[in-house]
VEXZA-497375 format. One record per atom (N, C-alpha, C): residue number from 1; residue in three letters; atom name; x, y, z. Coordinates in steps of 0.05 Angstrom, whole numbers, plus 5000, padded with zeros to 4 digits. Example, Ala and Ser with C-alpha at 12.3 -4.5 7.8 and 13.67 -1.06 7.14 Angstrom:
# VEXZA-497375
<tordo i="1" aa="ALA" at="N" x="5264" y="4886" z="5156"/>
<tordo i="1" aa="ALA" at="CA" x="5246" y="4910" z="5156"/>
<tordo i="1" aa="ALA" at="C" x="5264" y="4934" z="5156"/>
<tordo i="2" aa="SER" at="N" x="5257" y="4955" z="5142"/>
<tordo i="2" aa="SER" at="CA" x="5273" y="4979" z="5143"/>
<tordo i="2" aa="SER" at="C" x="5258" y="5001" z="5157"/>
# end
This chain:
# VEXZA-497375
<tordo i="1" aa="PHE" at="N" x="6566" y="7296" z="3666"/>
<tordo i="1" aa="PHE" at="CA" x="6559" y="7288" z="3693"/>
<tordo i="1" aa="PHE" at="C" x="6575" y="7264" z="3703"/>
<tordo i="2" aa="LEU" at="N" x="6595" y="7257" z="3688"/>
<tordo i="2" aa="LEU" at="CA" x="6613" y="7236" z="3697"/>
<tordo i="2" aa="LEU" at="C" x="6628" y="7244" z="3722"/>
<tordo i="3" aa="GLN" at="N" x="6635" y="7270" z="3724"/>
<tordo i="3" aa="GLN" at="CA" x="6648" y="7280" z="3748"/>
<tordo i="3" aa="GLN" at="C" x="6629" y="7277" z="3772"/>
<tordo i="4" aa="VAL" at="N" x="6604" y="7283" z="3769"/>
<tordo i="4" aa="VAL" at="CA" x="6585" y="7281" z="3791"/>
<tordo i="4" aa="VAL" at="C" x="6583" y="7252" z="3800"/>
<tordo i="5" aa="ARG" at="N" x="6581" y="7234" z="3782"/>
<tordo i="5" aa="ARG" at="CA" x="6580" y="7205" z="3789"/>
<tordo i="5" aa="ARG" at="C" x="6605" y="7197" z="3805"/>
<tordo i="6" aa="LYS" at="N" x="6628" y="7206" z="3796"/>
<tordo i="6" aa="LYS" at="CA" x="6653" y="7199" z="3809"/>
<tordo i="6" aa="LYS" at="C" x="6653" y="7210" z="3838"/>
<tordo i="7" aa="HIS" at="N" x="6643" y="7235" z="3842"/>
<tordo i="7" aa="HIS" at="CA" x="6643" y="7247" z="3868"/>
<tordo i="7" aa="HIS" at="C" x="6622" y="7234" z="3886"/>
<tordo i="8" aa="VAL" at="N" x="6599" y="7227" z="3874"/>
<tordo i="8" aa="VAL" at="CA" x="6578" y="7213" z="3889"/>
<tordo i="8" aa="VAL" at="C" x="6588" y="7186" z="3899"/>
<tordo i="9" aa="LEU" at="N" x="6603" y="7172" z="3882"/>
<tordo i="9" aa="LEU" at="CA" x="6614" y="7146" z="3890"/>
<tordo i="9" aa="LEU" at="C" x="6634" y="7150" z="3913"/>
<tordo i="10" aa="SER" at="N" x="6650" y="7171" z="3911"/>
<tordo i="10" aa="SER" at="CA" x="6669" y="7176" z="3933"/>
<tordo i="10" aa="SER" at="C" x="6654" y="7182" z="3959"/>
<tordo i="11" aa="ILE" at="N" x="6633" y="7198" z="3957"/>
<tordo i="11" aa="ILE" at="CA" x="6617" y="7204" z="3981"/>
<tordo i="11" aa="ILE" at="C" x="6604" y="7178" z="3992"/>
<tordo i="12" aa="THR" at="N" x="6594" y="7161" z="3974"/>
<tordo i="12" aa="THR" at="CA" x="6582" y="7136" z="3983"/>
<tordo i="12" aa="THR" at="C" x="6603" y="7119" z="3997"/>
<tordo i="13" aa="ASN" at="N" x="6627" y="7118" z="3987"/>
<tordo i="13" aa="ASN" at="CA" x="6649" y="7103" z="4000"/>
<tordo i="13" aa="ASN" at="C" x="6655" y="7114" z="4027"/>
<tordo i="14" aa="ILE" at="N" x="6655" y="7140" z="4030"/>
<tordo i="14" aa="ILE" at="CA" x="6660" y="7152" z="4056"/>
<tordo i="14" aa="ILE" at="C" x="6638" y="7146" z="4076"/>
<tordo i="15" aa="LEU" at="N" x="6613" y="7147" z="4066"/>
<tordo i="15" aa="LEU" at="CA" x="6590" y="7140" z="4083"/>
<tordo i="15" aa="LEU" at="C" x="6592" y="7111" z="4092"/>
<tordo i="16" aa="ASP" at="N" x="6601" y="7094" z="4074"/>
<tordo i="16" aa="ASP" at="CA" x="6605" y="7066" z="4082"/>
<tordo i="16" aa="ASP" at="C" x="6625" y="7062" z="4104"/>
<tordo i="17" aa="ILE" at="N" x="6646" y="7079" z="4103"/>
<tordo i="17" aa="ILE" at="CA" x="6666" y="7078" z="4125"/>
<tordo i="17" aa="ILE" at="C" x="6652" y="7084" z="4152"/>
<tordo i="18" aa="PHE" at="N" x="6635" y="7104" z="4152"/>
<tordo i="18" aa="PHE" at="CA" x="6621" y="7111" z="4176"/>
<tordo i="18" aa="PHE" at="C" x="6603" y="7089" z="4185"/>
<tordo i="19" aa="LYS" at="N" x="6589" y="7076" z="4166"/>
<tordo i="19" aa="LYS" at="CA" x="6570" y="7055" z="4173"/>
<tordo i="19" aa="LYS" at="C" x="6584" y="7031" z="4184"/>
<tordo i="20" aa="ARG" at="N" x="6608" y="7025" z="4175"/>
<tordo i="20" aa="ARG" at="CA" x="6623" y="7002" z="4184"/>
<tordo i="20" aa="ARG" at="C" x="6639" y="7007" z="4209"/>
<tordo i="21" aa="SER" at="N" x="6641" y="7032" z="4218"/>
<tordo i="21" aa="SER" at="CA" x="6659" y="7039" z="4239"/>
<tordo i="21" aa="SER" at="C" x="6647" y="7032" z="4267"/>
<tordo i="22" aa="THR" at="N" x="6665" y="7024" z="4284"/>
<tordo i="22" aa="THR" at="CA" x="6659" y="7020" z="4312"/>
<tordo i="22" aa="THR" at="C" x="6682" y="7032" z="4328"/>
<tordo i="23" aa="LEU" at="N" x="6675" y="7046" z="4349"/>
<tordo i="23" aa="LEU" at="CA" x="6697" y="7059" z="4364"/>
<tordo i="23" aa="LEU" at="C" x="6711" y="7039" z="4382"/>
<tordo i="24" aa="ILE" at="N" x="6696" y="7020" z="4393"/>
<tordo i="24" aa="ILE" at="CA" x="6708" y="7000" z="4410"/>
<tordo i="24" aa="ILE" at="C" x="6700" y="6972" z="4400"/>
<tordo i="25" aa="ASN" at="N" x="6720" y="6956" z="4394"/>
<tordo i="25" aa="ASN" at="CA" x="6716" y="6929" z="4384"/>
<tordo i="25" aa="ASN" at="C" x="6733" y="6911" z="4402"/>
<tordo i="26" aa="GLN" at="N" x="6722" y="6890" z="4412"/>
<tordo i="26" aa="GLN" at="CA" x="6737" y="6873" z="4430"/>
<tordo i="26" aa="GLN" at="C" x="6762" y="6862" z="4417"/>
<tordo i="27" aa="ASN" at="N" x="6762" y="6859" z="4391"/>
<tordo i="27" aa="ASN" at="CA" x="6785" y="6848" z="4377"/>
<tordo i="27" aa="ASN" at="C" x="6809" y="6867" z="4379"/>
<tordo i="28" aa="ASP" at="N" x="6804" y="6893" z="4384"/>
<tordo i="28" aa="ASP" at="CA" x="6826" y="6912" z="4388"/>
<tordo i="28" aa="ASP" at="C" x="6842" y="6907" z="4413"/>
<tordo i="29" aa="PHE" at="N" x="6830" y="6891" z="4431"/>
<tordo i="29" aa="PHE" at="CA" x="6842" y="6888" z="4458"/>
<tordo i="29" aa="PHE" at="C" x="6847" y="6859" z="4465"/>
<tordo i="30" aa="VAL" at="N" x="6850" y="6842" z="4446"/>
<tordo i="30" aa="VAL" at="CA" x="6855" y="6813" z="4451"/>
<tordo i="30" aa="VAL" at="C" x="6884" y="6810" z="4461"/>
<tordo i="31" aa="SER" at="N" x="6886" y="6797" z="4484"/>
<tordo i="31" aa="SER" at="CA" x="6913" y="6793" z="4495"/>
<tordo i="31" aa="SER" at="C" x="6912" y="6767" z="4512"/>
<tordo i="32" aa="ASP" at="N" x="6935" y="6753" z="4512"/>
<tordo i="32" aa="ASP" at="CA" x="6937" y="6729" z="4529"/>
<tordo i="32" aa="ASP" at="C" x="6947" y="6736" z="4557"/>
<tordo i="33" aa="GLU" at="N" x="6954" y="6760" z="4561"/>
<tordo i="33" aa="GLU" at="CA" x="6965" y="6768" z="4587"/>
<tordo i="33" aa="GLU" at="C" x="6945" y="6785" z="4602"/>
<tordo i="34" aa="TYR" at="N" x="6949" y="6786" z="4628"/>
<tordo i="34" aa="TYR" at="CA" x="6933" y="6802" z="4646"/>
<tordo i="34" aa="TYR" at="C" x="6940" y="6832" z="4640"/>
<tordo i="35" aa="VAL" at="N" x="6920" y="6848" z="4638"/>
<tordo i="35" aa="VAL" at="CA" x="6924" y="6877" z="4634"/>
<tordo i="35" aa="VAL" at="C" x="6910" y="6891" z="4657"/>
<tordo i="36" aa="ASN" at="N" x="6925" y="6908" z="4671"/>
<tordo i="36" aa="ASN" at="CA" x="6912" y="6922" z="4693"/>
<tordo i="36" aa="ASN" at="C" x="6894" y="6944" z="4682"/>
<tordo i="37" aa="MET" at="N" x="6877" y="6955" z="4699"/>
<tordo i="37" aa="MET" at="CA" x="6857" y="6974" z="4690"/>
<tordo i="37" aa="MET" at="C" x="6869" y="6999" z="4679"/>
<tordo i="38" aa="ASP" at="N" x="6890" y="7009" z="4690"/>
<tordo i="38" aa="ASP" at="CA" x="6903" y="7033" z="4680"/>
<tordo i="38" aa="ASP" at="C" x="6913" y="7029" z="4652"/>
<tordo i="39" aa="LYS" at="N" x="6927" y="7007" z="4647"/>
<tordo i="39" aa="LYS" at="CA" x="6937" y="7002" z="4620"/>
<tordo i="39" aa="LYS" at="C" x="6914" y="6998" z="4600"/>
<tordo i="40" aa="LEU" at="N" x="6893" y="6983" z="4608"/>
<tordo i="40" aa="LEU" at="CA" x="6870" y="6979" z="4591"/>
<tordo i="40" aa="LEU" at="C" x="6857" y="7006" z="4584"/>
<tordo i="41" aa="SER" at="N" x="6854" y="7022" z="4604"/>
<tordo i="41" aa="SER" at="CA" x="6842" y="7049" z="4600"/>
<tordo i="41" aa="SER" at="C" x="6858" y="7065" z="4579"/>
<tordo i="42" aa="LYS" at="N" x="6884" y="7064" z="4582"/>
<tordo i="42" aa="LYS" at="CA" x="6901" y="7079" z="4563"/>
<tordo i="42" aa="LYS" at="C" x="6899" y="7067" z="4535"/>
<tordo i="43" aa="GLN" at="N" x="6898" y="7041" z="4533"/>
<tordo i="43" aa="GLN" at="CA" x="6895" y="7028" z="4507"/>
<tordo i="43" aa="GLN" at="C" x="6869" y="7035" z="4494"/>
<tordo i="44" aa="ILE" at="N" x="6847" y="7035" z="4509"/>
<tordo i="44" aa="ILE" at="CA" x="6821" y="7042" z="4499"/>
<tordo i="44" aa="ILE" at="C" x="6821" y="7071" z="4489"/>
<tordo i="45" aa="GLU" at="N" x="6832" y="7089" z="4505"/>
<tordo i="45" aa="GLU" at="CA" x="6834" y="7117" z="4498"/>
<tordo i="45" aa="GLU" at="C" x="6849" y="7121" z="4472"/>
<tordo i="46" aa="CYS" at="N" x="6872" y="7107" z="4469"/>
<tordo i="46" aa="CYS" at="CA" x="6888" y="7110" z="4445"/>
<tordo i="46" aa="CYS" at="C" x="6873" y="7099" z="4420"/>
<tordo i="47" aa="VAL" at="N" x="6861" y="7076" z="4423"/>
<tordo i="47" aa="VAL" at="CA" x="6846" y="7064" z="4400"/>
<tordo i="47" aa="VAL" at="C" x="6823" y="7083" z="4392"/>
<tordo i="48" aa="VAL" at="N" x="6808" y="7092" z="4411"/>
<tordo i="48" aa="VAL" at="CA" x="6785" y="7110" z="4405"/>
<tordo i="48" aa="VAL" at="C" x="6794" y="7136" z="4393"/>
<tordo i="49" aa="GLU" at="N" x="6815" y="7148" z="4403"/>
<tordo i="49" aa="GLU" at="CA" x="6826" y="7172" z="4392"/>
<tordo i="49" aa="GLU" at="C" x="6834" y="7169" z="4363"/>
<tordo i="50" aa="ASN" at="N" x="6848" y="7146" z="4357"/>
<tordo i="50" aa="ASN" at="CA" x="6856" y="7141" z="4329"/>
<tordo i="50" aa="ASN" at="C" x="6832" y="7137" z="4311"/>
<tordo i="51" aa="LYS" at="N" x="6812" y="7123" z="4320"/>
<tordo i="51" aa="LYS" at="CA" x="6788" y="7118" z="4303"/>
<tordo i="51" aa="LYS" at="C" x="6773" y="7144" z="4299"/>
<tordo i="52" aa="VAL" at="N" x="6770" y="7160" z="4320"/>
<tordo i="52" aa="VAL" at="CA" x="6756" y="7186" z="4317"/>
<tordo i="52" aa="VAL" at="C" x="6771" y="7204" z="4298"/>
<tordo i="53" aa="GLU" at="N" x="6797" y="7205" z="4300"/>
<tordo i="53" aa="GLU" at="CA" x="6813" y="7222" z="4282"/>
<tordo i="53" aa="GLU" at="C" x="6810" y="7213" z="4253"/>
<tordo i="54" aa="SER" at="N" x="6810" y="7187" z="4249"/>
<tordo i="54" aa="SER" at="CA" x="6805" y="7176" z="4222"/>
<tordo i="54" aa="SER" at="C" x="6777" y="7184" z="4211"/>
<tordo i="55" aa="LEU" at="N" x="6757" y="7181" z="4228"/>
<tordo i="55" aa="LEU" at="CA" x="6730" y="7188" z="4220"/>
<tordo i="55" aa="LEU" at="C" x="6728" y="7218" z="4215"/>
<tordo i="56" aa="LEU" at="N" x="6741" y="7234" z="4231"/>
<tordo i="56" aa="LEU" at="CA" x="6741" y="7263" z="4227"/>
<tordo i="56" aa="LEU" at="C" x="6754" y="7271" z="4200"/>
<tordo i="57" aa="GLN" at="N" x="6775" y="7257" z="4193"/>
<tordo i="57" aa="GLN" at="CA" x="6788" y="7262" z="4167"/>
<tordo i="57" aa="GLN" at="C" x="6768" y="7255" z="4144"/>
<tordo i="58" aa="SER" at="N" x="6755" y="7233" z="4148"/>
<tordo i="58" aa="SER" at="CA" x="6735" y="7224" z="4128"/>
<tordo i="58" aa="SER" at="C" x="6713" y="7245" z="4126"/>
<tordo i="59" aa="TYR" at="N" x="6703" y="7254" z="4149"/>
<tordo i="59" aa="TYR" at="CA" x="6681" y="7274" z="4149"/>
<tordo i="59" aa="TYR" at="C" x="6690" y="7299" z="4136"/>
<tordo i="60" aa="ARG" at="N" x="6714" y="7308" z="4141"/>
<tordo i="60" aa="ARG" at="CA" x="6724" y="7333" z="4129"/>
<tordo i="60" aa="ARG" at="C" x="6727" y="7330" z="4099"/>
<tordo i="61" aa="SER" at="N" x="6731" y="7307" z="4089"/>
<tordo i="61" aa="SER" at="CA" x="6735" y="7303" z="4060"/>
<tordo i="61" aa="SER" at="C" x="6708" y="7304" z="4045"/>
<tordo i="62" aa="LEU" at="N" x="6686" y="7303" z="4060"/>
<tordo i="62" aa="LEU" at="CA" x="6660" y="7304" z="4047"/>
<tordo i="62" aa="LEU" at="C" x="6654" y="7332" z="4035"/>
<tordo i="63" aa="ARG" at="N" x="6661" y="7353" z="4049"/>
<tordo i="63" aa="ARG" at="CA" x="6654" y="7380" z="4040"/>
<tordo i="63" aa="ARG" at="C" x="6666" y="7387" z="4012"/>
<tordo i="64" aa="PRO" at="N" x="6692" y="7382" z="4008"/>
<tordo i="64" aa="PRO" at="CA" x="6702" y="7388" z="3981"/>
<tordo i="64" aa="PRO" at="C" x="6688" y="7372" z="3959"/>
<tordo i="65" aa="LEU" at="N" x="6681" y="7348" z="3964"/>
<tordo i="65" aa="LEU" at="CA" x="6666" y="7332" z="3945"/>
<tordo i="65" aa="LEU" at="C" x="6638" y="7343" z="3939"/>
<tordo i="66" aa="LEU" at="N" x="6625" y="7351" z="3961"/>
<tordo i="66" aa="LEU" at="CA" x="6598" y="7363" z="3958"/>
<tordo i="66" aa="LEU" at="C" x="6600" y="7389" z="3943"/>
<tordo i="67" aa="LEU" at="N" x="6620" y="7405" z="3948"/>
<tordo i="67" aa="LEU" at="CA" x="6623" y="7430" z="3934"/>
<tordo i="67" aa="LEU" at="C" x="6629" y="7426" z="3904"/>
<tordo i="68" aa="LYS" at="N" x="6644" y="7405" z="3898"/>
<tordo i="68" aa="LYS" at="CA" x="6650" y="7399" z="3870"/>
<tordo i="68" aa="LYS" at="C" x="6624" y="7391" z="3855"/>
<tordo i="69" aa="ILE" at="N" x="6608" y="7375" z="3869"/>
<tordo i="69" aa="ILE" at="CA" x="6582" y="7367" z="3857"/>
<tordo i="69" aa="ILE" at="C" x="6565" y="7392" z="3853"/>
<tordo i="70" aa="GLU" at="N" x="6565" y="7409" z="3873"/>
<tordo i="70" aa="GLU" at="CA" x="6549" y="7434" z="3871"/>
<tordo i="70" aa="GLU" at="C" x="6558" y="7452" z="3848"/>
<tordo i="71" aa="SER" at="N" x="6584" y="7454" z="3844"/>
<tordo i="71" aa="SER" at="CA" x="6593" y="7471" z="3822"/>
<tordo i="71" aa="SER" at="C" x="6585" y="7461" z="3795"/>
<tordo i="72" aa="VAL" at="N" x="6582" y="7435" z="3792"/>
<tordo i="72" aa="VAL" at="CA" x="6573" y="7424" z="3767"/>
<tordo i="72" aa="VAL" at="C" x="6542" y="7426" z="3764"/>
<tordo i="73" aa="VAL" at="N" x="6528" y="7419" z="3785"/>
<tordo i="73" aa="VAL" at="CA" x="6499" y="7418" z="3784"/>
<tordo i="73" aa="VAL" at="C" x="6486" y="7445" z="3783"/>
<tordo i="74" aa="SER" at="N" x="6494" y="7463" z="3801"/>
<tordo i="74" aa="SER" at="CA" x="6481" y="7488" z="3803"/>
<tordo i="74" aa="SER" at="C" x="6494" y="7510" z="3787"/>
<tordo i="75" aa="GLU" at="N" x="6519" y="7505" z="3778"/>
<tordo i="75" aa="GLU" at="CA" x="6534" y="7525" z="3762"/>
<tordo i="75" aa="GLU" at="C" x="6535" y="7552" z="3776"/>
<tordo i="76" aa="ALA" at="N" x="6534" y="7552" z="3802"/>
<tordo i="76" aa="ALA" at="CA" x="6536" y="7577" z="3818"/>
<tordo i="76" aa="ALA" at="C" x="6561" y="7575" z="3835"/>
<tordo i="77" aa="SER" at="N" x="6564" y="7596" z="3851"/>
<tordo i="77" aa="SER" at="CA" x="6587" y="7595" z="3869"/>
<tordo i="77" aa="SER" at="C" x="6583" y="7573" z="3889"/>
<tordo i="78" aa="CYS" at="N" x="6605" y="7561" z="3897"/>
<tordo i="78" aa="CYS" at="CA" x="6604" y="7538" z="3916"/>
<tordo i="78" aa="CYS" at="C" x="6600" y="7548" z="3944"/>
<tordo i="79" aa="THR" at="N" x="6576" y="7548" z="3954"/>
<tordo i="79" aa="THR" at="CA" x="6570" y="7557" z="3981"/>
<tordo i="79" aa="THR" at="C" x="6564" y="7534" z="4000"/>
<tordo i="80" aa="GLY" at="N" x="6556" y="7512" z="3989"/>
<tordo i="80" aa="GLY" at="CA" x="6547" y="7490" z="4006"/>
<tordo i="80" aa="GLY" at="C" x="6518" y="7493" z="4014"/>
<tordo i="81" aa="ALA" at="N" x="6504" y="7512" z="4001"/>
<tordo i="81" aa="ALA" at="CA" x="6477" y="7518" z="4008"/>
<tordo i="81" aa="ALA" at="C" x="6459" y="7518" z="3984"/>
<tordo i="82" aa="SER" at="N" x="6466" y="7503" z="3964"/>
<tordo i="82" aa="SER" at="CA" x="6450" y="7502" z="3939"/>
<tordo i="82" aa="SER" at="C" x="6423" y="7490" z="3944"/>
<tordo i="83" aa="SER" at="N" x="6402" y="7504" z="3935"/>
<tordo i="83" aa="SER" at="CA" x="6375" y="7493" z="3939"/>
<tordo i="83" aa="SER" at="C" x="6371" y="7468" z="3923"/>
<tordo i="84" aa="GLU" at="N" x="6385" y="7466" z="3900"/>
<tordo i="84" aa="GLU" at="CA" x="6382" y="7442" z="3883"/>
<tordo i="84" aa="GLU" at="C" x="6393" y="7417" z="3897"/>
<tordo i="85" aa="LEU" at="N" x="6412" y="7421" z="3915"/>
<tordo i="85" aa="LEU" at="CA" x="6424" y="7398" z="3928"/>
<tordo i="85" aa="LEU" at="C" x="6416" y="7395" z="3958"/>
<tordo i="86" aa="SER" at="N" x="6397" y="7411" z="3967"/>
<tordo i="86" aa="SER" at="CA" x="6391" y="7410" z="3996"/>
<tordo i="86" aa="SER" at="C" x="6382" y="7382" z="4005"/>
<tordo i="87" aa="SER" at="N" x="6367" y="7368" z="3989"/>
<tordo i="87" aa="SER" at="CA" x="6359" y="7341" z="3997"/>
<tordo i="87" aa="SER" at="C" x="6383" y="7322" z="3998"/>
<tordo i="88" aa="TYR" at="N" x="6402" y="7326" z="3979"/>
<tordo i="88" aa="TYR" at="CA" x="6426" y="7309" z="3980"/>
<tordo i="88" aa="TYR" at="C" x="6443" y="7315" z="4004"/>
<tordo i="89" aa="TYR" at="N" x="6446" y="7341" z="4010"/>
<tordo i="89" aa="TYR" at="CA" x="6461" y="7349" z="4034"/>
<tordo i="89" aa="TYR" at="C" x="6448" y="7336" z="4059"/>
<tordo i="90" aa="PHE" at="N" x="6422" y="7337" z="4060"/>
<tordo i="90" aa="PHE" at="CA" x="6408" y="7324" z="4083"/>
<tordo i="90" aa="PHE" at="C" x="6413" y="7294" z="4083"/>
<tordo i="91" aa="HIS" at="N" x="6412" y="7281" z="4060"/>
<tordo i="91" aa="HIS" at="CA" x="6417" y="7253" z="4058"/>
<tordo i="91" aa="HIS" at="C" x="6445" y="7246" z="4069"/>
<tordo i="92" aa="VAL" at="N" x="6465" y="7261" z="4062"/>
<tordo i="92" aa="VAL" at="CA" x="6492" y="7256" z="4072"/>
<tordo i="92" aa="VAL" at="C" x="6493" y="7261" z="4102"/>
<tordo i="93" aa="GLN" at="N" x="6482" y="7283" z="4111"/>
<tordo i="93" aa="GLN" at="CA" x="6482" y="7289" z="4140"/>
<tordo i="93" aa="GLN" at="C" x="6469" y="7267" z="4156"/>
<tordo i="94" aa="ILE" at="N" x="6445" y="7258" z="4147"/>
<tordo i="94" aa="ILE" at="CA" x="6431" y="7239" z="4163"/>
<tordo i="94" aa="ILE" at="C" x="6445" y="7212" z="4163"/>
<tordo i="95" aa="ASN" at="N" x="6458" y="7205" z="4141"/>
<tordo i="95" aa="ASN" at="CA" x="6474" y="7180" z="4140"/>
<tordo i="95" aa="ASN" at="C" x="6497" y="7181" z="4159"/>
<tordo i="96" aa="VAL" at="N" x="6511" y="7203" z="4160"/>
<tordo i="96" aa="VAL" at="CA" x="6533" y="7206" z="4180"/>
<tordo i="96" aa="VAL" at="C" x="6522" y="7204" z="4208"/>
<tordo i="97" aa="TYR" at="N" x="6501" y="7219" z="4213"/>
<tordo i="97" aa="TYR" at="CA" x="6489" y="7219" z="4240"/>
<tordo i="97" aa="TYR" at="C" x="6480" y="7191" z="4248"/>
<tordo i="98" aa="ASN" at="N" x="6466" y="7177" z="4231"/>
<tordo i="98" aa="ASN" at="CA" x="6456" y="7150" z="4237"/>
<tordo i="98" aa="ASN" at="C" x="6479" y="7130" z="4241"/>
<tordo i="99" aa="ALA" at="N" x="6500" y="7134" z="4226"/>
<tordo i="99" aa="ALA" at="CA" x="6523" y="7115" z="4229"/>
<tordo i="99" aa="ALA" at="C" x="6537" y="7119" z="4256"/>
<tordo i="100" aa="LEU" at="N" x="6536" y="7144" z="4266"/>
<tordo i="100" aa="LEU" at="CA" x="6550" y="7150" z="4291"/>
<tordo i="100" aa="LEU" at="C" x="6532" y="7146" z="4316"/>
<tordo i="101" aa="SER" at="N" x="6506" y="7143" z="4311"/>
<tordo i="101" aa="SER" at="CA" x="6489" y="7140" z="4335"/>
<tordo i="101" aa="SER" at="C" x="6482" y="7111" z="4341"/>
# end
């Protein structure tokens, strides 16, 4: 079960990324110069797009880890619907949801 612990730690680290994430942070836009609204809007859009893309990559990396855990725990085909892990799947989903809301 060392593999399971390793994968759970990886999932925990990914969930921490979600918990620490903010799409807009004023420090991303600190400037000593005047910025017109059009330029600021483009900067905000670019920053948010980059952060969302990074979060999406993190989210997509959860499934393979969950499937690896499932393959060890349930010793069945990796469907992502193991009854043994349903509460853990819910735990991961609710943590992602809460971090983003």
